[in-house]
C-alpha positions, 0 to 999 in steps of 0.5 A: 726575951729575958733569956735573950737579953740575959745572953746578950748581957753576958756577951756584952760583959765579956766584950767589955761593954753592956746593954746600956751601949746598945746602938741597934737592936732589930727584933724579928718576930713571927707575931706582932703581939710579942713586941710590947712585952719584949719592949717591957723586958728591955725597960726592966733592964735599961729603966728610962734610957732610950731603947734602940728598938725596931721590930719586923714581922716575918716568918722565922726559920726556927719552929715555935720561935717567936723572936730573933734579935740582931744587936749591935753594942759599942765598946767605949774603952781601949 
């Protein structure tokens, strides 16, 4: 999850926004036991701010992958 959020943070920064502007973060997980640790890593990044966090258990198409995330962030500038 740290690698995913680090990459998402980089993408946000390149687009002129940040993880603080995430509107939706859907997490597709192969095992529900990864949800709480993933949420804790979001907390490390955003502190007490609300986290737009949703999780769905499903079979993932990537072998040995436990989480895939779909995230939307908004740009608040020009």
